[in-house]
Backbone bond lengths (Angstrom), bond angles and torsions (degrees), N, CA, C in turn:
res aa  C-N    CA-C-N  psi(-1)  N-CA   C-N-CA  omega(-1)  CA-C   N-CA-C  phi
1 M - - - 1.456 - - 1.528 109.88 -
2 I 1.311 114.13 149.20 1.456 120.83 174.75 1.528 108.61 -66.32
3 D 1.333 116.02 143.31 1.463 119.65 176.94 1.532 109.90 -63.15
4 P 1.331 116.81 155.40 1.468 120.60 178.73 1.532 111.18 -60.69
5 P 1.337 117.22 150.66 1.472 120.81 -178.84 1.522 114.35 -54.12
6 E 1.340 117.35 -33.61 1.477 117.80 -179.41 1.529 111.81 -68.10
7 I 1.317 117.68 -32.40 1.472 121.28 177.40 1.529 109.58 -71.29
8 I 1.326 116.02 -44.31 1.468 120.49 177.66 1.522 109.43 -62.22
9 G 1.321 117.26 -38.30 1.465 121.27 177.34 1.519 112.34 -61.28
10 Q 1.328 116.70 -39.20 1.466 120.26 176.96 1.528 110.36 -63.96
11 R 1.336 116.19 -40.51 1.467 119.52 177.83 1.527 110.61 -62.36
12 L 1.323 115.84 -43.78 1.468 119.93 179.91 1.525 111.37 -59.77
13 E 1.320 116.09 -44.16 1.466 119.40 -178.67 1.528 110.94 -65.50
14 R 1.312 117.26 -41.39 1.468 119.88 176.85 1.522 111.16 -65.00
15 L 1.332 115.42 -38.41 1.466 120.13 177.88 1.524 110.59 -63.56
16 R 1.327 117.19 -44.20 1.466 121.20 178.45 1.518 111.22 -54.47
17 V 1.318 115.75 -48.29 1.468 120.97 -179.04 1.534 110.00 -65.65
18 E 1.315 117.09 -44.82 1.467 121.20 -178.86 1.525 111.74 -62.66
19 L 1.325 117.14 -34.32 1.463 120.97 178.61 1.521 112.58 -77.16
20 G 1.331 116.96 -6.22 1.460 120.81 175.34 1.518 115.46 90.77
21 F 1.316 117.29 15.81 1.463 120.17 176.71 1.524 108.36 -86.63
22 A 1.327 116.20 109.04 1.465 120.76 -178.49 1.523 111.16 -71.11
23 K 1.325 116.37 -31.96 1.465 120.20 -176.83 1.526 110.39 -114.79
24 Q 1.319 114.70 141.72 1.464 119.98 175.61 1.524 110.78 -60.11
25 Q 1.321 116.35 -36.70 1.466 121.51 -179.80 1.531 110.75 -58.11
26 D 1.339 116.70 -43.02 1.467 120.48 -179.23 1.528 111.56 -65.46
27 F 1.313 116.18 -40.44 1.466 120.40 178.16 1.531 109.78 -66.01
28 A 1.321 116.90 -45.22 1.465 121.08 178.62 1.529 110.31 -59.34
29 N 1.332 117.04 -42.65 1.466 120.56 178.00 1.526 110.91 -60.96
30 A 1.320 116.92 -42.37 1.466 120.99 179.00 1.525 111.47 -62.72
31 L 1.326 115.91 -30.08 1.465 121.01 178.75 1.527 112.59 -85.74
32 G 1.328 116.67 -11.74 1.454 120.56 -178.38 1.520 113.15 76.21
33 I 1.336 115.99 29.00 1.467 120.64 179.29 1.523 108.87 -126.57
34 D 1.326 115.85 163.87 1.465 120.95 175.66 1.522 109.79 -71.81
35 K 1.339 115.25 152.39 1.459 120.00 176.15 1.523 110.38 -60.38
36 S 1.320 117.29 -36.02 1.467 120.08 -179.96 1.531 110.97 -64.74
37 T 1.319 117.53 -35.75 1.471 120.85 176.84 1.513 109.72 -66.63
38 Y 1.349 116.47 -44.96 1.468 119.46 177.36 1.525 110.33 -58.87
39 S 1.317 116.43 -43.24 1.459 121.09 -179.41 1.533 110.75 -59.93
40 L 1.325 117.15 -39.86 1.467 120.45 177.31 1.530 111.14 -64.69
41 Y 1.338 116.50 -40.73 1.474 120.25 175.75 1.524 110.25 -61.71
42 K 1.338 114.90 -49.56 1.469 121.07 -176.27 1.523 111.99 -59.73
43 N 1.316 116.89 -40.22 1.466 121.30 -177.89 1.520 113.41 -82.90
44 G 1.323 116.69 -5.63 1.464 119.93 -179.73 1.515 113.92 78.63
45 S 1.331 116.37 11.96 1.460 120.36 179.03 1.526 111.93 -79.61
46 R 1.331 115.69 -17.86 1.457 121.55 -179.38 1.526 107.91 -140.59
47 A 1.310 116.05 139.15 1.466 120.59 179.43 1.531 110.21 -73.84
48 L 1.309 115.81 137.95 1.452 121.74 175.23 1.521 108.89 -59.76
49 T 1.324 116.78 129.93 1.463 119.23 179.49 1.523 110.61 -79.11
50 F 1.308 114.69 154.47 1.463 120.19 177.33 1.531 109.71 -62.24
51 E 1.310 116.90 -37.79 1.464 121.09 -179.51 1.525 111.44 -61.78
52 T 1.333 116.50 -45.43 1.469 119.77 178.94 1.524 110.50 -66.94
53 A 1.321 117.21 -39.37 1.463 120.67 177.15 1.530 110.55 -61.24
54 C 1.320 116.72 -38.41 1.467 120.22 179.04 1.527 111.42 -66.63
55 I 1.325 116.96 -34.78 1.468 120.23 175.62 1.526 109.89 -63.17
56 I 1.323 116.53 -43.75 1.471 121.07 177.86 1.527 109.95 -60.44
57 R 1.302 115.75 -42.73 1.466 121.46 179.65 1.534 110.89 -63.31
58 Q 1.332 116.67 -44.06 1.466 120.76 -178.56 1.523 112.34 -69.41
59 K 1.324 117.28 -42.06 1.469 120.38 -175.78 1.518 113.62 -76.11
60 W 1.347 116.37 -38.97 1.460 118.87 -172.14 1.520 113.86 -124.95
61 G 1.311 118.37 2.69 1.463 121.30 177.00 1.520 114.27 69.88
62 I 1.317 116.77 22.22 1.466 120.53 -179.41 1.521 108.88 -79.98
63 S 1.301 116.33 128.74 1.453 122.62 -176.90 1.527 112.08 -63.70
64 L 1.332 115.81 135.90 1.461 120.48 174.04 1.523 110.21 -64.23
65 D 1.331 116.46 -32.21 1.468 120.05 176.64 1.527 110.74 -61.70
66 W 1.317 116.39 -39.19 1.460 118.86 178.56 1.526 110.34 -70.61
67 L 1.329 116.99 -44.92 1.459 119.96 -178.80 1.525 112.33 -58.38
68 F 1.334 116.71 -47.23 1.458 120.45 -173.44 1.531 114.68 -91.54
69 F 1.333 116.57 -26.16 1.467 119.50 -173.82 1.533 114.33 -124.63
70 G 1.320 117.68 -10.52 1.455 120.20 -176.59 1.518 112.87 74.22
71 D 1.327 116.13 16.13 1.466 122.09 -175.65 1.523 110.46 -78.54
72 M 1.321 115.67 121.49 1.457 120.50 179.78 1.529 112.12 -117.84
73 Q 1.313 118.02 19.65 1.455 120.96 -177.95 1.524 110.60 -70.93
74 Q 1.299 115.63 138.63 1.450 121.05 -178.57 1.524 113.00 -92.78
75 A 1.323 118.59 -14.93 1.459 120.89 -177.12 1.523 111.37 -59.03
76 A 1.302 116.85 -41.92 1.464 120.23 -179.68 1.522 110.89 -64.58
77 I 1.303 117.41 -38.25 1.463 121.62 178.78 1.516 110.20 -64.01
78 Q 1.319 116.94 -42.91 1.452 120.33 178.99 1.519 111.20 -63.83
79 T 1.319 117.53 -40.80 1.461 121.49 178.49 1.522 110.34 -64.26
80 M 1.320 117.00 -44.93 1.457 120.56 179.64 1.520 110.94 -63.12
81 A 1.332 117.29 -36.61 1.456 120.62 178.85 1.526 111.15 -63.96
82 K 1.320 116.87 -37.41 1.460 120.62 177.80 1.521 111.55 -66.63
83 I 1.322 116.58 -39.29 1.462 121.76 -178.30 1.525 110.97 -74.22
84 G 1.319 116.62 -35.61 1.461 120.51 -176.89 1.513 110.78 84.85
85 R 1.299 115.72 -162.60 1.467 121.43 -177.20 1.517 112.47 -82.19
86 G 1.324 117.60 -12.12 1.455 119.75 -178.96 1.514 112.10 80.25
87 T 1.328 116.63 17.90 1.456 120.72 -178.33 1.529 112.21 -106.35
88 E 1.305 115.78 -5.14 1.467 119.01 -178.81 1.522 109.77 -69.12
89 D 1.305 116.15 139.88 1.468 122.13 178.12 1.526 107.94 -65.81
90 T 1.329 117.00 118.63 1.466 120.38 -176.49 1.514 111.79 -65.75
91 H 1.334 118.27 -32.96 1.462 120.55 177.69 1.526 110.38 -63.99
92 A 1.334 116.33 -44.18 1.466 120.29 178.96 1.521 110.48 -63.70
93 A 1.318 117.08 -38.43 1.465 120.64 179.19 1.528 110.09 -64.87
94 R 1.336 118.09 -42.83 1.470 120.91 179.06 1.522 110.61 -64.92
95 T 1.330 117.20 -39.04 1.455 121.27 178.98 1.520 110.48 -62.04
96 R 1.339 116.51 -44.22 1.465 119.49 179.40 1.520 110.70 -63.05
97 K 1.311 117.97 -38.20 1.463 120.45 179.82 1.516 110.47 -64.53
98 K 1.342 117.74 -41.01 1.460 121.50 179.04 1.514 111.14 -64.42
99 V 1.345 116.78 -41.56 1.460 121.56 179.71 1.515 110.38 -65.96
100 A 1.323 117.06 -36.95 1.469 121.82 -177.76 1.528 111.68 -68.20
101 R 1.311 117.35 -25.43 1.469 120.47 -178.95 1.462 109.17 -69.90
């Protein structure tokens, strides 16, 4: 299950400070949301939206697993790095493997 909004809000506030945003307004602007919306997220009165979480992920590389679950395990990252983005042409990959043999 996703962590409660108040826990996610605490993570967001710590993230804001760690990223060097002195003011909530500046962080909210960077996210493209109103300060009042950020305040609702921070206080746990409103659940963080997937869209806003994706902005955080795109801008600062913060894992969605960490944002929503507090998960800091590196094993999944290592596995994903081995797999790649999944955009490689599988035929080309098979051809390279045959040539390498």
